[in-house]
C-alpha positions in Angstrom: 96.1 103.7 116.9 99.5 103.4 115.3 101.4 100.1 115.1 105.1 100.0 114.6 106.4 97.4 112.2 109.5 96.5 110.2 109.2 96.3 106.4 111.7 95.2 103.8 112.0 96.7 100.3 113.9 95.9 97.2 116.6 98.4 96.3 114.4 99.8 93.5 111.4 100.3 95.8 113.6 101.8 98.5 115.1 104.3 96.1 111.7 105.3 94.9 110.4 105.7 98.4 113.3 107.8 99.5 113.1 110.0 96.4 109.4 110.8 97.0 110.2 111.7 100.6 113.2 113.8 99.5 111.0 115.6 96.9 108.5 116.4 99.6 105.7 114.4 98.0 105.3 112.6 101.3 106.5 113.8 104.7 107.8 110.5 105.8 108.4 107.0 104.6 105.6 105.8 106.8 103.2 108.4 105.2 104.1 107.1 101.7 103.5 103.4 102.7 100.2 104.4 104.4 99.1 106.3 101.2 100.0 103.3 99.0 98.0 101.0 101.3 95.0 103.4 101.3 95.1 103.4 97.5 95.2 99.6 97.4 92.2 99.5 99.8 90.3 102.0 97.7 91.1 100.1 94.5 89.9 96.8 96.0 86.6 98.5 97.2 86.0 99.9 93.7 86.8 96.6 92.1 84.3 94.9 94.4 81.6 97.4 93.5 82.3 96.9 89.8 82.3 93.1 90.1 79.0 93.3 92.1 77.4 95.5 89.4 78.7 93.1 86.7 77.3 90.1 88.5 73.9 91.8 88.9 73.8 92.7 85.2 74.6 89.1 84.3 71.8 87.9 86.7 69.4 90.3 85.0 70.4 89.2 81.5 70.0 85.6 82.4 66.3 86.4 83.2 65.8 87.9 79.7 63.6 85.8 77.4 65.3 84.6 74.2 62.6 86.4 72.2 64.0 89.7 73.6 67.6 88.9 72.5 69.1 91.3 70.0 70.9 89.9 66.9 74.6 90.7 67.1 74.7 92.1 63.6 71.9 94.5 64.5 73.5 95.3 67.9 76.8 96.3 66.4 75.7 97.8 63.1 75.9 101.4 64.2 79.4 100.8 65.6 80.5 99.2 62.4 79.1 102.1 60.3 81.0 104.6 62.5 84.2 102.6 62.1 83.8 102.6 58.3 83.3 106.3 58.3 86.3 106.9 60.6 88.5 104.7 58.3 87.3 106.4 55.2 85.7 103.3 53.8 
């Protein structure tokens, strides 16, 4: 189903919209707005997946016993060594 609506844009946004349609990047102004909305919807879905994965990782790490913790110097020693080599130190 298609819903007809009225939108307002700043001059800058309107020029960009019209230029992309003129270049043939999008067939119509509506197609460009729809593509932008689809991208925002996809970005939001991907962000939600990433946040869920991060929350799960935090939950799992909260269940890790302190005896299994890794010392920060040990954890980052390889990275520090690589940086020293890259910097020529």
